[in-house]
C-alpha positions in Angstrom: 30.8 -49.0 -146.5 28.3 -51.1 -143.9 24.1 -49.8 -144.5 23.0 -48.9 -140.9 19.2 -48.9 -141.1 17.2 -47.2 -138.3 13.6 -48.5 -137.2 11.5 -45.0 -137.1 8.3 -46.1 -135.0 5.1 -45.4 -136.1 3.2 -43.0 -133.9 1.1 -45.8 -131.9 4.5 -47.3 -130.8 6.1 -45.5 -128.0 9.3 -43.9 -128.8 12.4 -46.6 -127.9 13.4 -47.0 -125.1 10.0 -45.5 -122.9 7.4 -47.4 -122.3 4.3 -46.4 -123.0 1.1 -45.3 -121.2 -2.1 -46.6 -121.1 -4.9 -44.9 -122.8 -7.0 -44.2 -119.9 -4.4 -42.8 -117.7 -3.3 -40.4 -121.3 -7.3 -39.7 -121.7 -7.4 -38.7 -117.6 -4.1 -36.0 -117.5 -6.2 -34.6 -120.5 -9.6 -34.3 -118.9 -7.1 -33.1 -115.9 -6.3 -30.2 -118.8 -9.1 -29.3 -119.3 -10.7 -28.9 -116.0 -8.3 -26.8 -114.9 -8.6 -24.4 -118.8 -12.5 -24.9 -118.0 -12.2 -23.7 -114.0 -9.7 -21.0 -115.1 -12.4 -19.4 -117.9 -15.1 -19.5 -115.6 -13.2 -17.6 -112.8 -12.5 -14.8 -115.9 -16.3 -15.5 -116.5 -17.1 -15.0 -112.7 -14.7 -11.9 -111.9 -16.2 -9.8 -115.7 -19.6 -10.4 -114.3 -19.0 -9.5 -110.7 -17.3 -6.0 -112.6 -20.7 -5.9 -114.9 -22.9 -5.9 -111.9 -20.5 -3.0 -109.9 -21.0 -0.6 -113.1 -24.6 -1.5 -113.1 -24.7 -0.7 -109.7 -23.4 2.2 -110.3 -25.4 4.1 -112.5 -28.8 5.5 -111.0 -32.3 6.1 -113.6 -34.1 9.2 -112.7 -37.4 10.1 -114.7 -38.5 13.5 -114.5 -42.0 14.5 -115.5 -42.6 18.3 -115.6 -46.3 20.2 -116.6 -47.4 23.5 -117.8 -44.1 24.3 -118.2 -43.6 28.4 -118.9 -40.3 29.1 -121.2 -37.3 29.6 -121.5 -37.2 26.5 -119.4 -34.6 24.7 -118.2 -35.8 20.8 -118.6 -32.0 19.4 -118.0 -28.9 19.9 -116.3 -26.9 17.1 -115.0 -23.2 16.8 -114.1 -21.7 13.5 -114.3 -21.3 10.9 -117.2 -24.6 9.0 -118.4 -27.1 9.3 -120.8 -30.6 10.8 -122.0 -32.4 7.7 -122.3 -35.6 10.1 -123.8 -37.1 13.1 -123.4 -40.6 13.9 -124.8 -42.0 17.5 -125.5 -45.5 17.8 -126.0 -47.0 21.7 -126.5 -50.5 23.3 -128.3 -47.7 25.7 -130.6 -45.5 24.8 -132.5 -43.5 28.2 -131.3 -40.6 26.8 -129.7 -37.1 26.2 -130.3 -34.5 23.6 -128.4 -30.8 23.8 -127.4 -28.9 20.8 -126.8 -25.3 21.0 -125.2 -23.2 18.1 -124.4 -20.1 17.9 -122.4 -20.5 21.4 -122.6 -20.9 22.0 -126.2 -24.1 23.0 -128.1 -24.8 19.9 -130.4 -28.2 21.5 -131.0 -30.1 25.0 -131.5 -33.3 24.7 -133.1 -37.1 25.4 -133.8 -39.6 22.6 -133.7 -40.0 23.2 -137.8 -36.7 22.1 -137.9 -37.1 19.1 -136.1 -40.0 18.3 -138.1 -37.8 17.8 -141.2 -35.1 17.0 -140.0 -37.1 14.1 -138.0 -37.0 11.5 -141.1 -33.1 11.6 -141.6 -32.3 11.5 -137.6 -33.2 8.1 -135.8 -33.1 9.1 -131.9 -35.4 12.8 -133.1 -38.9 12.5 -134.0 -40.8 16.0 -133.3 -44.5 16.1 -135.4 -48.4 17.1 -134.9 -50.2 14.9 -133.6 -54.0 16.2 -133.1 -53.1 19.4 -132.6 -50.1 19.0 -130.5 -47.0 19.1 -131.4 -44.5 16.4 -130.3 -40.7 16.9 -129.9 -39.1 13.3 -128.8 -35.2 12.9 -129.1 -32.9 9.7 -127.1 -30.2 7.8 -127.0 -28.2 11.5 -126.1 -24.5 10.7 -124.7 -22.2 12.3 -122.8 -19.8 12.0 -120.3 -19.4 15.8 -118.3 -22.6 16.6 -118.8 -25.6 17.6 -120.3 -28.1 20.5 -121.0 -31.7 21.0 -122.2 -33.2 24.0 -122.5 -37.2 24.6 -124.2 -37.2 28.4 -125.3 -40.2 30.9 -127.2 -40.2 31.5 -130.5 -43.6 33.9 -129.6 -44.7 35.1 -126.4 -46.6 33.2 -124.6 -45.5 29.9 -125.3 -46.2 27.0 -122.2 -44.9 23.6 -122.7 -48.1 21.1 -121.9 -45.5 19.2 -120.4 -41.9 17.4 -120.5 -40.8 14.0 -119.6 -36.9 13.3 -119.2 -35.7 10.1 -118.7 -32.4 10.0 -118.2 -29.2 7.3 -116.4 -26.7 9.1 -114.5 -23.5 7.2 -112.7 -22.8 7.5 -109.2 -19.9 8.0 -108.1 
């Protein structure tokens, strides 16, 4: 039996019957592939940026300011998707309550004292007394269909000194 020896080319040698391409041609081909991949990624990024800018353009920010608000009062009543960035209420009395509806569901319905007790534990809510004024703040309230915030009296004659509501609403 005759022994056959096969020569296995090393990685630096071209396969049998083929010529090795010059290094600069291989490098150029690789650079062209890389450039094509980069352009593809840039195109996708540009498309995403355009989509984000269109989405941002659909958002309308509003700020409501009310003074000397007799209770009961609807402080916010909006339809659509959006978020309440923040709402601040100042009153000379702690005898008021707040009802918050998100997407037609009653989420919170409590008086100032309850919010004051809970505010250290809920980062989106703050309720405190400041030099004889009672301050209630709520923030980051997201909704998909609607949001409604009602202030109501617990005692007769309660008036809110002022109320501010900053919210974003998606335009159709």
